[in-house]
C-alpha positions as CSV (number, residue, x, y, z in Angstrom):
1,X,0.0,0.0,0.0
2,X,1.0,3.6,-0.7
3,X,-0.3,6.9,0.5
4,X,-0.2,9.6,-2.2
5,X,-0.6,13.2,-1.1
6,X,-1.2,15.8,-3.8
7,X,1.2,18.8,-3.8
8,X,-1.7,21.2,-3.6
9,X,-2.9,19.4,-0.5
10,X,0.5,19.6,1.1
11,X,0.8,23.3,0.5
12,X,-2.8,24.0,1.6
13,X,-2.6,22.2,5.0
14,X,-0.9,22.8,8.2
15,X,1.6,20.3,9.6
16,X,-0.9,19.1,12.2
17,X,-3.6,18.6,9.6
18,X,-1.3,16.6,7.5
19,X,-0.3,14.5,10.5
20,X,-3.9,13.5,11.4
21,X,-4.8,12.8,7.8
22,X,-1.7,10.5,7.6
23,X,-2.7,8.8,10.8
24,X,-6.1,8.1,9.3
25,X,-4.6,6.6,6.2
26,X,-2.0,4.6,8.1
27,X,-4.9,3.2,10.2
28,X,-6.4,1.8,6.9
29,X,-3.1,0.1,6.2
30,X,-2.7,-1.2,9.7
31,X,-6.2,-2.7,9.5
32,X,-5.5,-4.3,6.1
33,X,-8.4,-2.4,4.6
34,X,-6.8,-2.6,1.1
35,X,-7.1,-6.4,1.2
36,X,-10.6,-6.3,2.6
37,X,-11.6,-3.9,-0.1
38,X,-10.4,-6.3,-2.8
39,X,-12.4,-9.2,-1.4
40,X,-15.4,-6.9,-1.0
41,X,-15.2,-5.8,-4.7
42,X,-15.0,-9.5,-5.8
43,X,-18.1,-10.3,-3.8
44,X,-19.9,-7.2,-5.3
45,X,-18.9,-8.4,-8.8
46,X,-20.1,-12.0,-8.2
47,X,-23.4,-10.9,-6.6
48,X,-24.0,-7.6,-8.4
49,X,-27.7,-8.5,-9.0
50,X,-28.4,-8.7,-5.2
51,X,-29.5,-5.3,-3.7
52,X,-28.7,-6.5,-0.2
53,X,-25.0,-7.0,-1.2
54,X,-24.8,-3.3,-2.2
55,X,-26.5,-2.1,1.0
56,X,-24.2,-4.2,3.2
57,X,-21.2,-3.2,1.2
58,X,-21.9,0.5,1.6
59,X,-22.3,0.0,5.4
60,X,-19.0,-1.8,5.6
61,X,-17.3,1.1,3.8
62,X,-18.8,3.6,6.2
63,X,-17.9,1.6,9.2
64,X,-14.3,1.2,8.0
65,X,-14.0,4.9,7.8
66,X,-15.5,5.3,11.3
67,X,-13.0,2.8,12.7
68,X,-10.1,4.7,11.2
69,X,-11.5,8.0,12.6
70,X,-11.8,6.4,16.0
71,X,-8.1,5.3,15.8
72,X,-7.1,8.9,15.0
73,X,-8.8,10.1,18.1
74,X,-7.5,7.3,20.2
75,X,-3.9,8.3,19.4
76,X,-4.5,11.8,20.6
77,X,-6.1,13.6,17.7
78,X,-8.4,16.5,18.8
79,X,-12.0,16.1,17.4
80,X,-12.4,19.7,16.2
81,X,-8.9,19.9,14.7
82,X,-9.5,16.5,12.9
83,X,-12.8,17.7,11.6
84,X,-11.2,20.9,10.3
85,X,-8.6,18.8,8.6
86,X,-11.2,16.7,6.8
87,X,-13.1,19.7,5.7
88,X,-10.0,21.5,4.4
89,X,-8.9,18.4,2.5
90,X,-12.4,18.2,0.9
91,X,-12.1,21.8,-0.1
92,X,-8.7,21.3,-1.7
93,X,-10.0,18.3,-3.6
94,X,-12.9,20.3,-5.0
95,X,-10.5,23.0,-6.2
96,X,-10.9,25.3,-3.1
97,X,-14.6,26.0,-3.7
98,X,-16.5,25.2,-0.5
99,X,-20.3,25.0,-0.6
100,X,-20.3,26.3,3.0
101,X,-18.4,29.0,4.8
102,X,-16.6,28.2,8.1
103,X,-15.5,30.8,10.5
């Protein structure tokens, strides 16, 4: 597994924001989520006609993200700072255009 960080993200984030985002991504690697994702995609391909598979698969993806978020907070990440980091990264990925203003 590899973590790629766009140059625009690195220049638009503080050091602390980059750290918590990297902790989140390293949590995915530590949990072997990349392998689970491959197995999950194979199951989706084999059972693509079953709506329950898509529902369960979506829930698994959401829960995987929640687990990694919990690991970030468990190692000392501050909730508000982490949330700001996620919002800032989303803004950068959209080209800096945010649908909401934060103050």
